[in-house]
C-alpha positions as CSV (number, residue, x, y, z in Angstrom):
1,M,169.3,-84.6,-38.8
2,V,172.8,-84.0,-40.4
3,I,174.8,-81.1,-39.1
4,R,177.4,-79.9,-41.7
5,G,180.2,-77.4,-41.5
6,I,181.2,-78.0,-37.9
7,S,183.9,-80.1,-36.3
8,P,183.0,-83.5,-34.9
9,E,183.5,-82.5,-31.4
10,R,181.2,-79.6,-31.7
11,R,178.6,-81.7,-33.7
12,G,178.8,-84.2,-30.7
13,A,178.2,-81.4,-28.2
14,L,175.2,-80.1,-30.1
15,V,173.7,-83.5,-30.4
16,G,174.4,-84.2,-26.7
17,F,172.8,-80.8,-25.8
18,R,169.6,-81.6,-27.8
19,R,169.4,-84.9,-26.4
20,A,169.7,-83.5,-22.9
21,R,167.1,-80.9,-23.5
22,F,164.7,-83.5,-24.9
23,Q,165.2,-85.6,-21.8
24,I,164.6,-82.6,-19.5
25,A,161.4,-81.7,-21.4
26,E,160.3,-85.4,-21.2
27,G,161.2,-85.4,-17.6
28,A,159.3,-82.2,-16.8
29,A,156.1,-83.5,-18.8
30,W,156.4,-86.8,-16.8
31,L,156.6,-84.9,-13.6
32,R,153.6,-82.7,-14.5
33,R,151.6,-85.9,-15.4
34,Y,152.6,-87.6,-12.1
35,L,152.2,-84.7,-9.8
36,G,149.3,-83.2,-11.4
37,P,148.2,-79.9,-9.8
38,W,151.1,-80.1,-7.3
39,A,153.9,-79.8,-10.0
40,R,153.9,-76.0,-10.4
41,P,153.4,-75.1,-6.7
42,M,156.1,-77.6,-5.6
43,A,158.5,-76.3,-8.2
44,L,157.8,-72.6,-7.4
45,A,158.0,-73.2,-3.6
46,A,161.4,-74.8,-4.0
47,V,162.6,-71.7,-6.0
48,T,161.1,-69.4,-3.5
49,G,162.8,-71.2,-0.7
50,L,166.3,-71.0,-2.5
51,V,166.0,-67.2,-3.0
52,A,164.6,-66.6,0.6
53,G,167.5,-68.7,2.0
54,L,170.0,-66.6,0.1
55,A,168.3,-63.4,1.3
56,A,168.3,-64.6,4.9
57,A,172.0,-65.3,4.6
58,A,172.9,-62.0,3.2
59,M,170.8,-60.3,5.9
60,E,172.4,-62.4,8.8
61,W,175.8,-61.6,7.5
62,G,175.0,-57.8,7.2
63,I,173.8,-57.6,10.8
64,E,176.7,-59.6,12.3
65,E,179.3,-57.4,10.5
66,G,177.3,-54.2,10.9
67,F,176.8,-54.8,14.7
68,E,180.5,-55.6,15.3
69,L,181.5,-52.4,13.4
70,L,178.9,-50.2,15.1
71,A,176.9,-50.8,18.3
72,G,179.2,-53.8,19.3
73,R,182.1,-51.6,19.9
74,F,180.4,-49.7,22.6
75,V,178.0,-52.3,24.3
76,Q,178.7,-55.6,25.7
77,A,175.2,-57.1,26.3
78,D,176.5,-60.1,28.2
79,R,177.5,-58.1,31.2
80,P,175.1,-56.9,34.1
81,E,175.7,-53.3,33.5
82,L,173.3,-50.4,34.5
83,F,173.3,-46.8,34.1
84,Q,176.3,-46.5,31.7
85,F,176.0,-43.3,29.9
86,R,178.0,-43.1,26.5
87,W,177.4,-40.8,23.7
88,P,177.6,-43.3,21.0
89,V,175.1,-45.5,22.8
90,L,172.7,-42.5,23.0
91,L,173.2,-41.5,19.4
92,L,173.7,-44.6,17.3
93,P,170.1,-45.9,17.6
94,A,168.9,-42.4,16.5
95,A,171.3,-42.4,13.5
96,G,170.0,-46.0,12.5
97,G,166.4,-44.9,12.8
98,L,167.0,-41.8,10.7
99,A,168.9,-43.7,8.0
100,S,166.2,-46.4,7.9
101,G,163.4,-43.8,7.8
102,L,165.1,-41.8,5.0
103,M,165.5,-45.2,3.0
104,I,161.9,-46.1,3.3
105,M,160.7,-42.7,2.7
106,L,162.8,-42.3,-0.6
107,L,162.4,-45.9,-1.9
108,S,159.0,-47.3,-0.6
109,P,157.0,-44.3,0.9
110,K,153.9,-46.5,1.1
111,A,155.6,-49.3,3.1
112,I,153.7,-49.8,6.4
113,G,153.8,-52.6,9.0
114,H,156.5,-54.6,10.6
115,G,156.8,-57.7,8.4
116,T,154.2,-60.3,9.7
117,S,151.4,-57.7,9.6
118,T,152.2,-56.7,6.0
119,L,152.2,-60.2,4.7
120,T,149.0,-61.1,6.7
121,R,147.2,-58.1,5.1
122,A,148.4,-59.1,1.7
123,F,147.0,-62.7,2.2
124,H,143.7,-61.7,3.5
125,H,143.0,-58.6,1.4
126,G,145.4,-58.2,-1.3
127,H,144.9,-61.4,-3.4
128,G,148.4,-62.5,-2.2
129,A,150.0,-59.6,-4.0
130,M,153.1,-58.3,-2.2
131,P,155.6,-56.0,-3.9
132,L,159.3,-57.0,-3.7
133,Q,160.7,-53.5,-3.5
134,P,159.2,-52.4,-0.2
135,A,160.0,-55.7,1.6
136,A,163.6,-55.5,0.2
137,T,163.8,-51.8,1.4
138,A,162.5,-52.7,4.8
139,A,165.0,-55.6,5.1
140,G,167.8,-53.2,4.2
141,G,166.7,-50.6,6.6
142,A,166.4,-53.4,9.3
143,V,170.1,-54.2,8.9
144,L,171.0,-50.5,9.6
145,V,168.7,-50.3,12.5
146,I,169.9,-53.4,14.2
147,A,173.5,-52.9,13.5
148,S,173.3,-49.5,15.2
149,G,171.8,-50.9,18.3
150,G,168.0,-50.3,17.7
151,S,165.9,-52.9,19.5
152,A,164.5,-54.8,16.6
153,G,164.8,-58.1,15.1
154,P,165.6,-59.4,11.4
155,E,163.1,-62.2,11.5
156,G,159.9,-60.1,10.6
157,P,161.6,-58.3,7.7
158,I,163.0,-61.6,6.3
159,A,159.6,-63.2,6.7
160,A,158.1,-60.4,4.7
161,L,160.9,-60.4,2.1
162,G,160.4,-64.3,1.6
163,A,156.7,-63.7,1.3
164,A,157.3,-61.0,-1.3
165,V,159.7,-63.3,-3.2
166,G,157.0,-66.0,-3.3
167,S,154.4,-63.4,-4.4
168,S,156.6,-62.1,-7.1
169,F,157.3,-65.6,-8.6
170,G,153.6,-66.1,-8.6
171,R,153.1,-62.9,-10.6
172,L,156.0,-63.7,-12.8
173,F,154.5,-67.1,-13.8
174,R,150.9,-65.7,-13.9
175,V,149.5,-68.1,-11.2
176,T,146.1,-67.9,-9.9
177,P,145.5,-65.6,-6.8
178,R,144.9,-68.7,-4.8
179,E,148.3,-70.1,-5.7
180,R,150.0,-66.8,-5.2
181,R,148.8,-66.8,-1.7
182,V,150.2,-70.2,-1.2
183,L,153.5,-69.0,-2.5
184,L,153.4,-65.9,-0.2
185,V,153.1,-68.3,2.8
186,A,155.7,-70.6,1.5
187,G,158.1,-67.6,1.2
188,C,157.4,-66.5,4.8
189,A,158.2,-70.2,6.0
190,A,161.4,-70.1,4.1
191,G,162.5,-66.8,5.6
192,V,161.6,-67.7,9.2
193,G,162.9,-71.2,8.9
194,A,166.2,-70.0,7.7
195,I,166.9,-66.9,10.0
196,F,165.7,-69.0,13.1
197,R,167.2,-72.2,12.0
198,C,164.0,-74.0,12.4
199,P,162.5,-75.4,9.2
200,L,159.6,-77.3,10.7
201,G,158.8,-74.4,13.1
202,G,159.1,-71.8,10.2
203,A,156.6,-73.7,8.1
204,L,154.1,-74.0,11.0
205,F,154.6,-70.3,11.9
206,A,153.9,-69.2,8.4
207,V,150.6,-71.2,8.1
208,S,149.4,-70.1,11.6
209,I,150.5,-66.4,11.8
210,L,147.5,-65.6,9.6
211,Y,145.0,-66.3,12.3
212,S,144.6,-65.3,16.0
213,E,142.9,-68.6,17.0
214,P,144.7,-71.9,16.6
215,D,143.8,-72.3,13.0
216,Y,146.0,-73.1,10.0
217,E,146.3,-72.4,6.2
218,T,146.1,-76.1,5.4
219,E,146.5,-75.6,1.7
220,A,149.9,-74.0,2.2
221,I,151.3,-76.6,4.5
222,I,153.1,-78.8,2.0
223,P,154.5,-76.0,-0.1
224,S,155.7,-74.4,3.1
225,F,157.6,-77.5,4.1
226,V,159.4,-77.6,0.9
227,A,160.2,-73.9,0.8
228,S,161.3,-73.9,4.5
229,V,163.6,-77.0,3.9
230,I,165.2,-75.4,0.9
231,G,165.6,-72.1,2.5
232,Y,167.1,-73.6,5.7
233,S,169.5,-75.8,3.8
234,T,170.7,-72.8,1.6
235,F,171.1,-70.7,4.8
236,M,173.0,-73.3,6.7
237,A,175.2,-74.1,3.8
238,L,176.4,-70.5,3.7
239,M,176.4,-69.7,7.4
240,G,177.5,-73.0,8.8
241,Y,175.8,-75.8,10.6
242,G,175.8,-76.8,14.3
243,H,174.8,-73.5,15.9
244,Y,172.0,-73.2,18.4
245,L,170.4,-70.0,19.4
246,L,171.4,-70.9,23.0
247,S,174.3,-73.2,23.5
248,D,174.0,-76.1,26.0
249,A,170.2,-75.8,26.0
250,N,170.1,-79.2,24.4
251,K,171.6,-80.8,27.5
252,L,168.5,-79.7,29.6
253,R,165.8,-82.1,30.5
254,F,162.4,-82.3,32.1
255,S,162.9,-84.8,34.8
256,S,160.1,-84.6,37.4
257,P,156.3,-83.8,37.7
258,L,157.2,-81.3,40.4
259,E,159.0,-79.1,37.9
260,L,155.6,-78.4,36.4
261,V,154.9,-76.1,39.3
262,P,157.3,-73.2,38.3
263,Y,156.4,-73.8,34.6
264,A,152.8,-73.4,35.6
265,V,153.8,-69.9,36.9
266,L,156.0,-69.1,34.0
267,G,153.2,-69.5,31.5
268,P,150.9,-66.8,32.9
269,L,153.8,-64.7,33.7
270,C,154.9,-64.8,29.9
271,G,151.4,-63.9,29.0
272,A,151.3,-60.9,31.3
273,V,154.6,-59.7,29.7
274,S,153.3,-60.2,26.2
275,I,150.3,-58.0,27.2
276,L,152.7,-55.4,28.5
277,F,154.6,-55.6,25.2
278,C,151.5,-55.0,23.2
279,L,150.4,-52.1,25.4
280,C,153.8,-50.5,24.9
281,F,153.7,-51.0,21.2
282,D,150.1,-49.6,21.0
283,L,151.0,-46.6,23.1
284,V,153.9,-45.6,20.8
285,E,152.6,-46.6,17.4
286,R,148.9,-45.4,17.8
287,R,149.1,-42.6,20.3
288,I,152.5,-40.9,20.6
289,V,153.6,-41.0,16.9
290,P,150.2,-39.7,15.5
291,M,150.2,-37.1,18.3
292,L,153.6,-35.8,17.1
293,G,152.6,-35.7,13.5
294,A,156.1,-35.8,12.3
295,R,157.5,-37.3,9.0
296,R,158.4,-41.0,9.2
297,W,162.2,-40.3,9.1
298,L,161.8,-37.8,12.0
299,S,159.6,-40.1,14.1
300,A,162.0,-43.1,13.6
301,A,165.0,-40.8,14.6
302,L,163.2,-39.7,17.7
303,G,162.3,-43.4,18.5
304,G,165.9,-44.2,18.1
305,L,166.9,-41.4,20.4
306,A,164.4,-42.8,23.0
307,T,165.9,-46.2,22.5
308,G,169.4,-44.9,23.0
309,T,168.3,-43.3,26.3
310,L,167.0,-46.6,27.5
311,A,170.2,-48.2,26.5
312,C,172.2,-45.9,28.6
313,L,170.1,-47.0,31.5
314,V,169.9,-50.8,30.6
315,P,172.5,-51.6,27.9
316,A,171.0,-55.0,27.4
317,V,168.1,-53.5,25.3
318,M,170.5,-53.2,22.4
319,D,171.1,-56.9,22.3
320,S,169.8,-58.6,19.2
321,R,171.8,-61.7,19.3
322,Y,170.5,-63.1,22.5
323,Q,173.9,-62.7,24.3
324,F,172.3,-61.5,27.6
325,V,170.0,-64.5,27.9
326,Q,172.9,-66.7,27.0
327,A,175.0,-65.3,29.8
328,A,172.1,-65.6,32.2
329,M,171.6,-69.2,31.3
330,D,175.2,-70.4,31.5
331,G,175.9,-68.3,34.5
332,R,178.5,-66.0,33.1
333,L,176.3,-63.0,34.0
334,F,176.7,-63.9,37.6
335,S,180.4,-64.6,37.7
336,G,182.5,-62.2,39.8
337,Q,179.5,-60.6,41.2
338,A,178.8,-60.5,44.9
339,A,175.2,-59.3,44.7
340,G,172.4,-61.4,46.1
341,W,169.4,-62.7,44.1
342,G,167.3,-59.7,44.9
343,H,169.7,-57.6,42.7
344,W,169.2,-60.1,40.0
345,V,165.4,-59.9,40.2
346,L,165.6,-56.1,40.0
347,L,168.0,-56.4,36.9
348,F,165.9,-58.9,34.9
349,G,162.6,-56.9,35.8
350,L,164.3,-53.7,34.4
351,V,165.5,-55.5,31.3
352,V,161.9,-56.9,30.6
353,V,160.3,-53.4,31.0
354,A,163.1,-51.6,29.2
355,K,163.1,-54.1,26.3
356,C,159.4,-53.7,25.8
357,L,159.6,-49.9,25.7
358,A,162.8,-49.8,23.5
359,T,161.3,-52.1,21.0
360,A,158.1,-50.1,20.8
361,C,160.1,-47.0,20.4
362,T,162.3,-48.5,17.6
363,V,159.7,-50.4,15.6
364,G,156.6,-48.4,16.6
365,S,158.0,-45.1,15.6
366,G,158.5,-46.2,12.0
367,A,162.0,-47.6,11.8
368,A,162.4,-50.9,9.9
369,G,162.7,-54.0,12.0
370,G,160.8,-56.9,13.3
371,I,159.2,-57.9,16.6
372,L,159.7,-61.7,16.5
373,G,163.3,-61.5,17.8
374,P,162.4,-59.1,20.7
375,S,159.6,-61.5,21.7
376,V,162.0,-64.3,21.9
377,F,164.5,-62.2,23.9
378,L,161.8,-61.0,26.2
379,G,160.7,-64.7,26.9
380,G,164.2,-65.6,27.9
381,A,164.4,-62.6,30.2
382,V,161.1,-63.6,31.7
383,G,162.4,-67.0,32.4
384,A,165.6,-65.7,34.0
385,L,163.5,-63.3,36.1
386,L,161.3,-66.2,37.4
387,G,164.4,-68.2,38.2
388,A,166.0,-65.3,40.1
389,I,162.7,-64.8,42.1
390,C,162.6,-68.5,43.0
391,E,166.3,-68.4,44.1
392,A,165.7,-65.2,46.2
393,L,162.6,-66.8,47.9
394,W,164.0,-70.3,48.4
395,P,167.7,-70.0,48.2
396,G,169.7,-73.3,47.7
397,T,166.6,-75.4,47.1
398,F,166.0,-74.5,43.3
399,P,168.0,-76.8,41.0
400,E,170.3,-75.0,38.7
401,P,169.3,-77.0,35.5
402,L,165.7,-76.0,36.3
403,R,166.7,-72.3,36.6
404,Q,168.4,-72.7,33.3
405,A,165.6,-74.5,31.7
406,L,163.2,-71.6,32.5
407,I,165.0,-69.4,30.0
408,P,164.4,-71.3,26.7
409,V,160.9,-72.4,27.9
410,G,160.1,-68.7,28.5
411,M,161.3,-67.9,25.0
412,G,158.4,-69.9,23.7
413,G,156.0,-68.5,26.0
414,V,156.2,-64.8,25.0
415,L,156.4,-65.7,21.4
416,A,153.3,-67.9,21.6
417,A,151.2,-65.1,23.2
418,S,152.4,-62.1,21.5
419,M,152.2,-63.6,17.9
420,R,149.4,-65.9,18.8
421,V,151.1,-69.0,17.5
422,P,151.2,-71.6,20.4
423,L,152.0,-74.8,18.4
424,A,154.6,-73.0,16.2
425,A,156.2,-71.3,19.3
426,I,156.7,-74.9,20.8
427,I,158.3,-76.2,17.7
428,M,160.4,-73.2,16.9
429,V,162.1,-72.9,20.2
430,T,162.7,-76.6,20.3
431,E,164.5,-76.4,17.0
432,M,166.3,-73.0,17.7
433,T,167.8,-74.2,21.0
434,G,167.9,-77.9,20.5
435,S,165.9,-78.3,23.8
436,Y,164.1,-81.4,22.7
437,G,164.2,-82.5,26.4
438,L,162.0,-79.6,27.3
439,I,159.1,-80.3,25.0
440,V,156.6,-81.0,27.8
441,P,157.3,-77.7,29.8
442,L,157.2,-75.9,26.5
443,M,153.7,-77.3,25.8
444,V,152.5,-76.1,29.2
445,V,154.0,-72.7,29.1
446,C,153.1,-71.8,25.5
447,V,149.5,-73.0,25.9
448,T,148.9,-71.1,29.3
449,S,150.8,-68.0,28.0
450,Y,148.6,-68.0,24.8
451,I,145.4,-68.4,26.9
452,V,146.3,-65.4,29.0
453,G,147.5,-63.1,26.3
454,R,145.6,-64.2,23.3
455,R,143.2,-61.3,23.4
456,W,146.1,-58.9,22.6
457,G,148.7,-59.5,20.1
458,L,151.2,-57.7,17.8
459,N,149.7,-58.6,14.5
460,P,146.4,-56.5,14.0
461,E,145.8,-57.9,10.6
462,Q,145.0,-61.5,11.8
463,V,141.5,-62.9,11.5
464,P,140.2,-65.2,14.1
465,T,139.9,-68.3,11.9
466,A,140.1,-69.4,8.2
467,A,136.2,-69.5,8.1
468,E,136.2,-65.7,8.8
469,S,138.8,-64.8,6.2
470,P,137.5,-63.5,2.8
471,V,139.9,-65.8,1.1
472,H,137.8,-68.8,2.2
473,A,134.4,-67.4,1.8
474,A,133.7,-69.7,-1.2
475,D,135.9,-72.7,-0.1
476,A,133.0,-75.2,-0.3
477,I,132.2,-74.3,-3.9
478,V,135.9,-74.2,-4.9
479,H,136.5,-77.6,-3.4
480,F,133.7,-78.9,-5.3
481,L,134.8,-77.4,-8.5
482,E,138.3,-78.6,-8.0
483,S,137.1,-82.2,-7.3
484,W,135.2,-82.5,-10.6
485,C,137.0,-82.8,-14.0
486,V,135.9,-81.3,-17.3
487,R,135.2,-84.9,-18.7
488,D,132.3,-85.3,-16.4
489,F,130.5,-82.1,-17.9
490,T,131.6,-82.4,-21.5
491,E,128.7,-82.2,-24.0
492,R,129.8,-84.8,-26.4
493,D,127.0,-84.7,-28.8
494,W,127.4,-81.1,-29.6
495,P,125.0,-80.2,-32.4
496,Y,127.0,-77.5,-34.0
497,V,129.9,-79.3,-35.6
498,V,130.9,-78.6,-39.3
499,R,133.7,-79.5,-41.5
500,S,136.4,-77.2,-42.7
501,N,134.8,-77.1,-46.3
502,T,131.2,-76.3,-45.1
503,S,129.9,-73.2,-46.8
504,L,128.8,-70.1,-45.0
505,G,125.2,-70.7,-46.3
506,E,125.0,-74.2,-44.9
507,I,126.3,-72.9,-41.5
508,V,123.8,-70.0,-41.4
509,Q,120.9,-72.3,-42.1
510,R,121.7,-74.3,-39.0
511,V,121.4,-71.2,-36.7
512,E,118.0,-71.3,-35.0
513,P,116.2,-68.0,-34.3
514,G,117.1,-66.5,-31.0
515,T,120.2,-68.5,-30.4
516,Q,123.9,-67.7,-30.5
517,P,125.6,-71.0,-31.3
518,T,129.3,-71.7,-31.4
519,F,130.3,-74.0,-34.3
520,A,133.3,-76.4,-33.8
521,V,135.2,-76.9,-37.1
522,V,136.5,-80.5,-37.1
523,E,138.4,-82.3,-39.7
524,D,139.5,-86.0,-39.4
525,G,138.5,-86.0,-35.7
526,S,140.8,-83.0,-34.8
527,L,139.7,-79.5,-33.9
528,C,140.6,-76.9,-36.5
529,G,138.9,-73.9,-34.9
530,V,135.6,-72.4,-33.9
531,I,133.1,-70.1,-35.5
532,S,131.0,-67.8,-33.3
533,L,128.1,-65.6,-34.2
534,P,130.2,-62.5,-34.7
535,D,132.3,-64.3,-37.2
536,L,129.2,-65.1,-39.2
537,Q,127.7,-61.5,-39.1
538,R,130.8,-60.0,-40.7
539,Y,129.9,-61.9,-43.9
540,L,126.1,-61.9,-44.0
541,D,125.7,-58.6,-45.5
542,D,127.0,-59.9,-48.9
543,G,124.8,-62.6,-50.1
544,Q,127.3,-63.8,-52.9
545,L,129.7,-64.6,-50.1
546,A,127.5,-67.3,-48.6
547,R,128.3,-69.7,-51.5
548,I,131.9,-69.2,-51.8
549,V,133.1,-68.6,-48.2
550,L,134.0,-71.8,-46.3
551,A,134.2,-72.5,-42.6
552,V,138.0,-72.7,-42.9
553,D,137.9,-69.0,-44.1
554,I,136.2,-67.5,-41.2
555,M,137.0,-69.9,-38.3
556,T,139.2,-68.7,-35.3
557,E,142.1,-71.1,-35.1
558,D,143.8,-69.8,-32.1
559,V,141.2,-70.8,-29.6
560,T,141.5,-71.7,-25.9
561,T,140.7,-75.3,-25.1
562,V,140.6,-77.5,-22.0
563,V,141.4,-81.2,-21.7
564,P,139.3,-83.9,-19.8
565,D,141.7,-83.9,-16.8
566,D,141.3,-80.1,-16.2
567,D,139.2,-79.2,-13.1
568,L,136.2,-77.1,-13.3
569,Y,137.8,-74.3,-11.2
570,H,140.5,-73.9,-14.0
571,A,137.8,-74.0,-16.6
572,L,135.9,-71.1,-14.8
573,E,139.2,-69.1,-14.7
574,L,139.5,-69.6,-18.5
575,F,135.8,-68.6,-19.0
576,R,136.6,-65.4,-17.1
577,L,139.7,-64.7,-19.0
578,E,138.3,-65.4,-22.4
579,N,134.8,-64.0,-21.9
580,H,133.3,-67.0,-23.8
581,N,130.2,-69.1,-23.1
582,V,131.8,-72.3,-24.2
583,L,135.2,-74.0,-24.4
584,P,136.2,-76.8,-26.8
585,V,137.4,-80.0,-25.1
586,V,140.3,-81.8,-26.9
587,S,142.2,-84.9,-26.0
588,D,145.5,-83.0,-25.6
589,K,147.0,-79.6,-26.6
590,T,149.1,-81.2,-29.4
591,T,146.9,-83.4,-31.5
592,R,143.7,-81.5,-30.3
593,R,141.4,-84.5,-30.9
594,W,137.7,-83.2,-30.6
595,L,135.9,-84.6,-27.7
596,G,133.0,-82.2,-27.3
597,M,132.2,-78.8,-25.8
598,L,132.0,-77.5,-22.2
599,T,129.4,-74.8,-21.5
600,R,129.4,-72.2,-18.8
601,R,125.7,-72.9,-18.3
602,R,126.4,-76.6,-17.5
603,I,129.0,-75.6,-14.7
604,F,126.4,-73.0,-13.2
605,E,123.8,-75.7,-13.2
606,A,126.3,-78.0,-11.3
607,I,127.1,-75.2,-8.8
608,S,123.4,-74.6,-8.2
609,E,122.7,-78.2,-7.7
610,R,125.6,-78.4,-5.2
611,V,124.5,-75.3,-3.3
612,E,121.0,-76.6,-2.9
613,R,122.3,-80.1,-1.8
614,A,124.5,-78.4,0.7
615,R,121.5,-76.3,2.0
616,R,119.4,-79.4,2.5
617,L,122.2,-81.1,4.4
618,V,122.8,-78.2,6.6
619,L,119.1,-77.9,7.4
620,E,118.9,-81.5,8.4
621,E,122.1,-81.2,10.6
622,F,121.2,-78.0,12.2
623,E,117.4,-77.5,12.8
624,G,118.0,-74.1,14.4
625,L,118.8,-72.6,10.9
626,V,115.4,-73.4,9.6
627,P,113.9,-70.0,10.5
628,I,116.8,-68.3,8.7
629,D,116.2,-70.5,5.6
630,Q,112.6,-69.6,5.6
631,E,113.3,-65.9,5.7
632,A,115.7,-66.4,2.8
633,Q,112.8,-68.1,0.9
634,L,110.5,-65.2,1.7
635,D,113.2,-62.8,0.4
636,T,113.5,-64.8,-2.8
637,L,109.8,-64.9,-3.2
638,L,109.5,-61.2,-2.8
639,R,112.2,-60.6,-5.4
640,A,110.4,-62.9,-7.8
641,V,106.8,-61.9,-7.1
642,A,106.7,-58.4,-5.8
643,P,109.9,-56.6,-6.3
644,R,108.2,-53.2,-6.0
645,A,106.0,-54.1,-3.1
646,A,108.4,-55.6,-0.7
647,A,107.8,-53.0,2.0
648,R,104.1,-54.1,2.1
649,V,104.8,-57.8,2.5
650,E,104.0,-59.4,5.8
651,R,103.8,-62.8,7.4
652,L,100.5,-63.0,9.4
653,M,98.5,-65.5,11.4
654,V,95.2,-66.7,10.1
655,P,92.3,-64.4,11.1
656,L,89.7,-66.1,13.3
657,A,87.1,-65.1,10.8
658,A,88.9,-67.2,8.2
659,L,89.6,-70.4,10.2
660,G,88.3,-73.4,8.3
661,Q,87.5,-71.4,5.1
662,S,89.5,-71.6,2.0
663,L,91.1,-68.6,0.3
664,R,88.4,-68.6,-2.4
665,E,85.7,-68.6,0.3
666,S,87.4,-65.9,2.4
667,D,87.8,-63.4,-0.3
668,F,90.8,-61.9,1.5
669,R,91.3,-59.0,-0.8
670,N,87.9,-57.4,-0.2
671,R,87.4,-58.5,3.5
672,F,90.9,-57.9,4.7
673,G,92.6,-55.6,2.1
674,V,95.5,-58.0,1.5
675,N,96.5,-60.5,-1.3
676,V,97.7,-64.0,-0.2
677,I,100.8,-64.9,-2.3
678,A,101.9,-68.0,-0.2
679,I,101.0,-70.2,2.7
680,E,103.7,-71.3,5.2
681,L,102.8,-74.8,6.4
682,P,103.6,-76.1,10.0
683,D,106.6,-78.2,8.8
684,G,108.3,-75.0,7.3
685,T,107.6,-75.7,3.7
686,W,106.0,-73.1,1.4
687,E,103.1,-73.4,-0.9
688,C,103.4,-70.8,-3.7
689,P,101.1,-70.2,-5.4
690,P,98.7,-71.1,-2.6
691,D,95.9,-73.7,-3.0
692,L,92.7,-71.6,-3.2
693,D,90.6,-74.5,-1.9
694,R,92.6,-75.6,1.0
695,P,90.9,-75.0,4.4
696,L,92.9,-72.5,6.4
697,E,94.1,-73.8,9.9
698,A,95.4,-72.0,12.9
699,T,98.9,-73.4,12.4
700,Y,99.3,-71.9,9.0
701,R,101.0,-68.5,8.4
702,L,99.9,-66.3,5.4
703,I,102.4,-64.4,3.3
704,V,100.5,-61.4,2.2
705,I,100.9,-58.1,0.2
706,S,98.8,-55.4,1.8
707,D,96.9,-52.8,-0.4
708,A,97.9,-49.1,-0.1
709,R,94.8,-48.5,2.1
710,P,95.0,-49.4,5.8
711,S,94.4,-53.2,6.3
712,P,91.6,-54.3,8.5
713,I,93.4,-57.6,9.1
714,A,95.6,-55.9,11.8
715,K,92.4,-54.8,13.8
716,R,91.1,-58.4,13.9
717,P,92.1,-61.1,16.5
718,A,94.4,-63.6,15.0
719,A,94.5,-67.3,15.7
720,T,97.1,-68.5,18.3
């Protein structure tokens, strides 16, 4: 192409731009061909991770700056202070709760939940649809709450915001509900992996937070890895590398089997504290707040006031940056203090109880904020408490590295039990603190803590396993549909193919009575369009048109097609969207070389065959289900044979008077007042209609419809 009227430099730039655009398009097409169905989810997961990482960095910066400006001026959480009354400490959390409640009431009044519960509900019951505005509003409100000293964490809101970003991208690019759910989980992984600085743990958390039992959303694992890596890298590039949640925890090691003894105690203790945390949350959220009946902004302000009161008693409850547990681990908390270990046991015990209550008052009252961070803080405080108890009981015999190691390990214990994510908790704490040498005690504590506290939990929207989620109700069928391609079900000898110059009269002559065929208009091997029966009916009233109107005049050119590599699930989606009974199959979307037709009926036949095959395999494997299958066969028989007499259908033993006789000889209708519609044989099979000449045996069961009059068969002894 010759470009005139512009300078050589600009001409070269335009040519280069067009060449680059062509290469990008070619690369994208190659990527789609190579990755197949993975191309779009991977690309969208990467973009979701990027945006979630940016949002996490913005939220982290806002909390750091806001806390230093507000609550940080009045509270030093790394000091062992108790009963320090200050007006700002009392009132700041109330102001933060009020501001957060007003923000949510004005911008997103329907927003409910605390991050993880919201995204879990959207996954199981909302088709993966999670609006962006409520999540963004909650994240902004959480910044205000935490900066003003409220006992909440940013991790839950950023998890919900990342999930909303993924869901919004899915809505923007019109993906299926299934793909949108995957993006929702990937967004959660990116948010948690970034804010906690744990990319692998964030991905595992996102795929396991949906279920209360150790189960995982396997379909979302790979996209979650991609999103979490991108989100973490973006966050760390902006906020800086090399920072662990607890400094020097990476130097701690598990060095002796005897150390398992205190860890075996720490696990159940973490589970018990998790139960206490859940009970406090339930008390505030489900009992006190409904009893007050106040508007959300008012209840959030009152909850903040309660938090401020607790902070005047135990200032450490305002710590959202883990300064208190860091000071307890490295010993700064004890420096310059002459108190014995009994004093520290009391202090750590008060911190644990007060933190449970303060978080329940903050988040449970309606203020924005998450509960992941407080769970981690509580675990660290529980570890410090157990270390102090051991030092008080056996002074001088408890190694200092072991006392320190109890703190990061305890973090994993409470997180595992309160959120019911034992495996994710192990990996998250390992990455957050760099404590790779403590992986063995983390495994012990997280598992035992989860076992103790798993009946409770802070996410009421979880379902036990993937099998019990409505999302996976049709997994077997969907997997089958996705494993088969359109090429395997294409009807290549489609009888209704015409050329573009075929007259209307010739087309009408090929329509058989009682049928509604769809004609494919093919010219030189390429699909030009289709003609349906409604297209024909518009011209049938005028007989003159039958000779002059051609197929090209009445065909629909802009028709939805499928290609041989498309899976059947995608084809069913197109059937649903287009409301057609057939879809043309072409070689590709560009040349549209005609290959045949895909019918809705053929797919349904394949599904029926698959369901019947699965039923037979299940009955072969699990014989205990045979009676249920027999009942299902009976119900099917009733619907087919006697839909209006179902209430009068019974399964009866063979009467003694009829043993050895056939149905023809027994004359059941006149003698017993019933009509036999089927015979159930000893092996569980059914004979319908029944053989009238088969001698009846005691092992048979008769499926009968009784007359309206009382049946004498019930008064006769039955064979046993």
